[in-house]
C-alpha positions as CSV (number, residue, x, y, z in Angstrom):
1,M,-28.4,23.4,-23.3
2,L,-27.6,20.1,-22.5
3,A,-28.9,20.6,-18.7
4,E,-31.5,22.7,-19.8
5,R,-32.6,20.1,-21.9
6,A,-32.0,16.9,-19.5
7,L,-34.2,18.2,-16.7
8,Q,-37.1,19.0,-19.1
9,Y,-36.9,14.6,-20.1
10,S,-36.9,14.3,-16.4
11,R,-39.9,16.4,-15.5
12,K,-41.2,14.6,-18.7
13,L,-40.3,11.2,-17.6
14,L,-40.4,11.4,-14.1
15,G,-42.5,14.7,-12.6
16,D,-41.4,17.6,-10.5
17,E,-41.9,16.1,-7.5
18,C,-38.5,13.6,-7.6
19,Y,-34.7,13.8,-6.3
20,P,-33.6,13.4,-10.0
21,T,-35.5,16.8,-10.8
22,C,-34.7,18.7,-7.9
23,R,-30.8,17.9,-8.9
24,L,-31.4,18.9,-12.2
25,S,-32.8,22.0,-12.1
26,Y,-29.7,22.9,-9.6
27,E,-27.0,22.0,-12.0
28,L,-29.1,23.9,-14.2
29,A,-28.9,27.2,-11.9
30,V,-25.7,26.8,-11.0
31,I,-24.2,26.6,-14.8
32,V,-26.1,29.7,-15.5
33,F,-24.6,31.4,-12.5
34,A,-21.7,30.7,-13.9
35,M,-22.4,31.9,-16.8
36,R,-23.0,35.5,-14.9
37,D,-26.6,35.8,-16.0
38,Y,-27.5,36.3,-12.4
39,E,-30.9,37.6,-13.0
40,K,-31.7,34.1,-14.8
41,A,-30.0,32.3,-12.3
42,S,-31.7,33.5,-9.3
43,D,-35.2,32.8,-11.1
44,L,-34.1,29.4,-11.3
45,L,-32.3,29.3,-7.6
46,H,-36.1,30.8,-6.0
47,R,-38.0,28.1,-7.9
48,T,-35.1,25.2,-7.2
49,V,-35.1,26.3,-3.5
50,D,-39.3,26.3,-3.6
51,L,-39.3,22.6,-5.3
52,C,-37.0,21.2,-3.2
53,I,-38.0,22.7,0.2
54,R,-41.7,21.2,-1.2
55,V,-40.0,17.2,-2.2
56,L,-36.9,16.6,-0.4
57,G,-37.9,19.3,3.1
58,P,-36.1,22.3,3.9
59,T,-32.6,20.2,6.2
60,H,-32.0,18.2,2.7
61,Y,-28.5,19.5,1.3
62,L,-29.9,20.1,-2.2
63,A,-32.6,22.6,-0.7
64,L,-29.5,23.9,1.8
65,I,-27.3,24.4,-0.8
66,S,-29.8,25.9,-3.6
67,M,-30.5,28.7,-0.8
68,A,-27.5,29.8,-0.4
69,Q,-26.7,29.4,-3.8
70,L,-29.7,31.6,-4.3
71,G,-28.0,34.5,-1.8
72,R,-24.7,34.4,-3.9
73,A,-27.3,35.7,-6.9
74,Y,-28.6,38.2,-4.8
75,G,-25.5,39.2,-3.9
76,F,-24.5,40.0,-7.1
77,L,-27.5,41.9,-8.3
78,G,-27.1,44.1,-5.6
79,R,-29.8,42.9,-3.1
80,K,-27.2,41.7,0.1
81,P,-29.7,42.3,2.0
82,E,-32.1,39.5,1.1
83,A,-28.5,37.8,0.7
84,L,-27.4,38.5,4.3
85,E,-31.2,37.4,5.0
86,L,-31.0,33.9,3.0
87,A,-27.3,33.6,4.4
88,Q,-28.5,33.5,7.9
89,K,-31.8,31.6,7.6
90,C,-29.5,29.2,5.7
91,L,-27.0,29.1,8.9
92,A,-29.8,28.4,11.0
93,I,-31.0,25.7,9.8
94,C,-27.7,24.3,9.4
95,E,-27.0,24.5,13.3
96,M,-30.5,23.2,14.6
97,S,-31.2,20.0,11.9
98,L,-27.9,18.6,11.1
99,D,-24.8,17.1,12.6
100,E,-21.8,19.4,11.6
101,K,-19.3,16.3,10.7
102,D,-22.7,16.1,8.4
103,V,-21.5,16.4,4.5
104,A,-24.4,18.1,4.0
105,F,-23.5,20.7,6.5
106,L,-19.7,21.1,5.4
107,F,-20.6,21.5,2.0
108,T,-23.7,24.0,2.9
109,L,-21.0,25.9,5.5
110,Q,-18.8,26.9,2.4
111,N,-21.3,27.9,0.2
112,I,-22.4,30.3,2.6
113,A,-18.8,31.2,3.4
114,F,-18.6,31.6,-0.6
115,L,-21.9,33.9,0.1
116,Y,-20.1,35.9,2.4
117,L,-17.3,37.0,0.9
118,D,-19.6,38.2,-2.0
119,I,-21.4,40.7,-0.3
120,G,-17.7,41.7,1.4
121,R,-18.8,39.7,4.9
122,N,-15.2,38.8,5.3
123,E,-14.8,37.8,8.9
124,E,-18.2,36.4,8.8
125,A,-16.5,34.2,5.9
126,I,-13.4,33.2,8.0
127,G,-15.0,31.8,11.2
128,L,-17.0,29.7,9.1
129,L,-14.3,28.5,7.0
130,Q,-12.1,28.0,10.2
131,K,-14.8,25.6,10.8
132,E,-15.0,23.9,8.6
133,L,-11.4,23.3,8.5
134,A,-11.2,22.3,12.2
135,I,-14.2,19.8,11.4
136,E,-12.9,18.6,8.2
137,K,-9.5,17.9,9.6
138,E,-10.5,16.1,12.6
139,A,-12.6,14.0,10.1
140,L,-10.7,12.9,7.4
141,G,-7.3,13.7,8.4
142,E,-4.7,16.6,7.4
143,E,-3.9,15.4,4.2
144,D,-7.7,15.0,2.1
145,E,-7.7,17.1,-0.9
146,A,-11.2,18.3,0.5
147,I,-8.7,19.6,3.1
148,L,-6.6,21.7,1.4
149,S,-9.7,23.1,-0.7
150,T,-10.9,25.0,2.1
151,E,-7.5,25.4,3.2
152,Y,-7.1,27.1,-0.4
153,L,-10.3,29.5,0.4
154,L,-9.6,30.5,3.6
155,A,-6.5,31.7,2.5
156,F,-8.0,33.7,0.0
157,A,-10.8,34.9,2.7
158,Y,-7.3,36.6,4.4
159,S,-6.4,38.2,1.4
160,N,-9.6,39.5,1.0
161,S,-9.5,40.7,4.4
162,G,-6.6,42.8,4.1
163,Q,-4.9,40.1,6.3
164,H,-1.8,38.8,3.1
165,Q,0.8,37.5,5.2
166,V,-1.4,35.4,6.8
167,A,-3.2,34.6,3.1
168,L,0.8,33.6,2.1
169,E,1.6,31.7,4.3
170,M,-1.3,29.5,4.0
171,S,-0.8,29.7,0.7
172,Q,2.9,28.6,0.7
173,T,1.9,25.6,2.7
174,I,-0.6,24.6,0.9
175,L,1.8,24.3,-1.8
176,K,4.3,22.1,-0.8
177,K,0.9,19.5,0.1
178,N,0.5,20.5,-3.8
179,L,4.1,19.1,-4.2
180,K,4.3,16.4,-1.9
181,A,0.4,14.5,-2.9
182,V,0.7,15.8,-6.7
183,G,3.5,16.9,-7.8
184,E,5.1,20.2,-9.9
185,G,3.2,19.6,-13.3
186,H,-0.6,19.5,-11.7
187,P,-2.7,22.2,-12.4
188,S,-3.5,22.5,-8.7
189,T,-0.2,23.3,-8.0
190,L,0.6,25.5,-10.8
191,E,-2.6,27.4,-9.8
192,T,-1.5,27.7,-6.1
193,M,2.0,29.3,-7.3
194,V,0.5,32.1,-8.9
195,Y,-1.7,32.7,-5.9
196,I,1.3,33.3,-3.9
197,A,2.5,35.4,-6.2
198,H,-0.5,37.4,-6.2
199,E,0.1,37.4,-2.7
200,Y,3.6,39.1,-3.0
201,G,2.1,41.9,-5.5
202,Y,-0.3,42.6,-2.7
203,M,2.2,42.9,-0.4
204,G,4.6,45.6,-2.6
205,Q,7.0,42.7,-3.4
206,P,6.1,41.7,-7.3
207,E,9.4,40.7,-8.1
208,K,8.9,37.4,-5.8
209,G,6.5,36.7,-7.6
210,I,7.3,37.0,-11.5
211,P,9.5,34.1,-11.3
212,L,6.7,31.6,-9.7
213,V,4.1,32.8,-12.8
214,V,6.8,32.1,-15.4
215,K,7.1,28.9,-13.7
216,A,3.4,28.0,-13.7
217,L,3.0,29.1,-17.6
218,E,6.1,27.2,-18.7
219,V,5.1,24.3,-17.0
220,G,1.4,24.5,-17.8
221,S,2.0,25.0,-21.2
222,R,3.1,21.6,-21.7
223,I,0.6,20.3,-19.2
224,D,-3.4,20.0,-19.5
225,A,-3.9,23.8,-18.5
226,D,-4.8,25.6,-21.4
227,R,-7.8,27.1,-19.7
228,Y,-5.9,28.9,-17.2
229,L,-2.8,30.2,-19.2
230,E,-4.4,33.5,-20.5
231,Y,-5.5,34.8,-17.1
232,W,-1.9,33.5,-15.7
233,K,-0.7,35.6,-18.3
234,K,-2.0,38.9,-17.4
235,V,-1.5,38.4,-13.2
236,L,2.3,38.1,-15.0
237,E,1.6,41.7,-16.0
238,W,-0.2,43.1,-13.8
239,L,3.5,42.2,-11.0
240,Q,5.8,43.3,-14.0
241,S,3.7,46.5,-14.3
242,Q,4.0,46.7,-10.8
243,S,7.7,45.9,-10.2
244,A,8.5,48.4,-12.7
245,K,6.0,50.9,-10.5
246,I,8.1,50.4,-7.8
247,Q,11.9,50.9,-9.7
248,E,10.2,54.6,-10.6
249,L,9.7,55.8,-6.6
250,P,12.9,56.3,-4.8
251,H,10.5,56.0,-1.9
252,S,8.3,52.4,-2.4
253,H,6.8,50.7,0.4
254,G,4.7,47.5,-0.1
255,D,1.5,49.7,1.6
256,E,1.7,51.6,-1.5
257,I,1.4,49.0,-3.9
258,S,-1.0,47.0,-2.0
259,S,-3.6,49.9,-1.8
260,R,-4.0,50.1,-5.4
261,K,-7.1,48.5,-7.4
262,R,-6.3,44.4,-7.4
263,W,-7.2,41.6,-9.8
264,R,-10.1,39.5,-7.5
265,L,-8.9,35.6,-7.6
266,W,-11.3,33.4,-8.3
267,P,-11.1,30.6,-5.5
268,R,-10.6,27.2,-7.4
269,T,-14.1,24.8,-6.8
270,R,-13.7,22.6,-4.1
271,R,-13.8,18.7,-4.7
272,R,-17.3,17.6,-2.8
273,I,-16.3,15.0,-0.7
274,G,-19.5,13.0,-0.3
275,E,-23.0,13.4,-1.2
276,S,-26.1,12.7,1.2
277,S,-28.7,10.3,-0.5
278,S,-32.1,11.3,-1.8
């Protein structure tokens, strides 16, 4: 693995006690986490947290995001009490040590929100994301791309908590902003269309979502969106299945559909709006 070789090279050339090695250690752990090897990721992240605290200090953004990511790994391993303890510890350090407009604070806040979502603490996640969104709007303005990404994640959190109407309205606003900023033929716009279709499905209105996914697949096949297409096809199949079930029921209601097992939509990775210096 390239990230692993880069870390070994950094250790050999620069040693452990430096920022580049801390950074590469974190990036390797995140790659392993993305591969869903949470046991190995938790081991790498635990060592990264110790290294970052020792080299950079407990309030450095790398130490904080490594701690939050370790909590996420614990959550996926079923170690929820430890995950929650890390989230609370991380948040306490942020609030005591960092300015809330600091990028490190905002980035850590979002990592903790992810952690809360992972372990089913949706209301806490919503609270953190609302706080992050308010800070970003004040600092960056309404139209910044980072704000769109935070809004997208907040809509996902509302959906996870069962507030589908709120999630739908937020997603529709995000779609309008995406259309204005990057146009219809951009993966972010198409991804938002599919997310709106999800919400219609959860609300028992799959017939409203089907045309959106069909459109996303049509446009996505013409641009560089191949990595999304297979998943979007599954979403379309799910919506069509939901629509068929509604047609079979003489007196069907939205809550009957939305209470069924749902597809989980992973929120897209937000663009970093900057990083603290080492």
